[in-house]
C-alpha positions as CSV (number, residue, x, y, z in Angstrom):
1,M,59.8,14.1,183.6
2,I,61.2,16.6,186.0
3,G,62.2,16.0,189.6
4,Y,64.5,17.4,192.2
5,F,66.2,16.6,195.4
6,D,68.0,18.6,198.1
7,Y,71.3,17.6,199.6
8,V,72.6,18.6,203.0
9,P,75.3,21.2,203.5
10,G,78.8,19.6,203.7
11,T,78.1,17.1,201.0
12,I,79.2,17.4,197.4
13,F,77.0,16.5,194.4
14,S,78.7,14.4,191.8
15,F,77.6,14.7,188.2
16,D,79.6,11.6,187.4
17,K,77.8,9.5,190.1
18,A,74.4,10.9,189.0
19,R,75.2,9.9,185.4
20,D,76.4,6.4,186.4
21,G,73.3,5.9,188.6
22,M,70.9,6.9,185.9
23,I,72.6,4.7,183.3
24,N,72.6,1.8,185.6
25,A,69.0,2.4,186.7
26,V,67.8,2.1,183.0
27,K,70.3,-0.6,182.1
28,G,71.3,1.8,179.3
29,T,74.4,2.7,177.3
30,L,75.8,6.2,177.5
31,L,75.9,7.7,174.0
32,G,77.3,11.1,174.9
33,E,77.5,13.9,177.5
34,S,78.5,17.5,177.9
35,A,78.8,20.2,180.5
36,I,76.0,22.7,180.5
37,S,74.8,25.5,182.8
38,L,71.6,27.3,183.7
39,G,71.8,30.8,185.0
40,G,75.4,30.4,185.9
41,S,74.9,27.1,187.8
42,P,76.6,24.0,186.6
43,G,74.9,21.2,184.8
44,R,75.4,18.1,182.7
45,E,73.5,16.8,179.7
46,L,73.6,13.2,178.7
47,K,72.1,11.0,176.0
48,A,71.6,7.2,176.5
49,L,70.1,4.2,174.7
50,T,67.9,1.8,176.7
51,K,65.4,-1.0,176.0
52,D,62.2,-2.1,177.6
53,D,61.3,-5.7,178.4
54,E,59.9,-6.3,174.9
55,G,63.1,-5.0,173.3
56,T,61.9,-1.7,172.1
57,E,64.8,0.8,172.1
58,Y,64.4,4.3,173.6
59,L,66.6,7.3,173.6
60,L,66.9,9.1,176.9
61,R,68.1,12.7,177.0
62,A,68.6,14.0,180.5
63,R,69.9,17.2,182.2
64,F,71.1,17.6,185.8
65,Y,71.5,21.1,187.3
66,D,73.1,21.8,190.7
67,I,71.5,25.0,192.0
68,D,71.9,26.1,195.6
69,K,72.1,22.6,197.2
70,R,69.2,21.4,195.1
71,V,69.6,19.1,192.1
72,Y,67.1,19.3,189.3
73,V,66.7,16.3,187.0
74,L,65.0,16.6,183.6
75,Q,64.4,13.7,181.3
76,F,63.1,13.5,177.8
77,I,62.5,9.9,176.6
78,F,61.2,8.7,173.3
79,P,61.3,5.6,171.1
80,K,64.5,5.4,169.0
81,S,62.3,4.8,165.9
82,L,61.1,8.4,166.2
83,D,64.6,9.9,166.3
84,G,65.1,12.8,163.9
85,D,65.0,16.5,163.5
86,A,61.5,16.9,164.7
87,M,62.1,15.0,167.9
88,S,65.4,16.8,168.5
89,A,63.6,20.1,168.2
90,E,60.9,19.0,170.6
91,G,63.5,17.9,173.1
92,S,65.3,21.3,172.8
93,R,62.0,23.1,173.3
94,Y,61.3,21.0,176.4
95,F,64.7,21.6,178.0
96,G,64.6,25.3,177.0
97,S,61.3,25.9,178.8
98,F,62.8,25.0,182.2
99,Q,63.9,27.8,184.5
100,V,64.3,28.2,188.2
101,V,62.6,31.2,189.7
102,K,64.1,32.6,192.9
103,N,61.6,33.9,195.5
């Protein structure tokens, strides 16, 4: 999933609040996070564990990028039972395909 939102000048985007909001929204557990960047703009990557109503566990990898007052949110979600090298490579390919093109 990919989405974005704009924020008004004078406000400050918080990676910590975005992380906490996402973890709370999926009722998940944060497994790890790291600072990243895209084209010199700051970002954050996180990995979390969550469950659906039937108890199936899912791994959630997400990236946030703050670029020119616009925040891009990328998510890669898959059943934990599929975790391994192949799924890790697929996630890396997905995230690596994202770019922001300036007009």
